[in-house]
C-alpha positions, 0 to 999 in steps of 0.5 A, spaced: 832 984 289 834 983 296 841 985 297 846 979 296 840 974 295 839 969 289 832 968 286 832 960 285 827 958 281 825 950 280 821 948 274 819 941 271 814 940 265 808 939 270 809 945 275 813 951 278 816 947 284 820 954 287 820 961 286 824 964 292 829 969 294 835 965 298 842 966 301 845 960 297 844 954 293 848 947 292 847 944 286 848 936 284 851 937 277 854 931 273 861 933 276 859 934 283 856 939 288 857 946 286 856 952 291 852 958 288 852 965 292 850 972 289 855 975 284 856 968 281 859 968 274 854 966 269 854 958 267 850 953 265 851 946 268 848 939 267 844 936 273 845 929 276 840 926 280 840 929 287 839 933 292 839 941 291 840 944 298 839 952 299 839 956 305 834 962 307 835 966 313 841 961 315 836 955 315 837 949 310 832 947 306 832 941 301 829 939 294 830 933 289 832 934 282 832 928 277 837 931 272 836 937 267 840 943 267 841 950 271 842 957 268 846 961 273 847 968 273 849 974 278 843 974 282 839 968 279 839 960 279 834 957 274 833 949 274 829 946 269 829 938 271 825 932 269 822 932 276 823 935 283 820 934 290 820 938 296 822 934 302 815 935 305 812 932 299 816 925 299 813 919 302 819 915 305 816 909 306 814 909 299 821 911 297 823 905 301 819 900 297 820 903 291 828 902 292 827 894 294 822 893 288 828 896 283 833 892 287 829 886 286 828 887 278 836 888 277 837 881 280 833 878 274 835 878 267 829 878 263 827 885 265 829 892 262 835 893 266 836 901 265 829 902 267 830 898 274 837 902 275 833 909 274 827 907 279 833 905 284 836 912 283 830 916 284 828 912 290 835 913 293 835 920 292 828 921 295 831 917 301 837 921 301 833 927 303 832 923 310 840 924 311 844 930 313 
């Protein structure tokens, strides 16, 4: 283990998204953003839909997380999430179209509203990767 580095693992049911050494991590929890540095107190937290940010060598990187939870120890962050995408994996035009479809479905009374809300939330998280 490199000095003052965290091991960051992001795992979905279908793949291991990341397994790298990082300087720090900012997680989107249900209560808000949580910053994690080396020597953090152990904690398990629920994750919301959002963008997880991490730095390697001072350079900022981003990845989506769609719910799940994170286990944090002194030198490790393990994220188990339903879905996750690296910034370079996101098709922003497709995400924009998905957002528009979901917004259209929310205006209809006969469709499954909760499904449309989830689709909208996922599309907004993906589009949030273009910001910042």
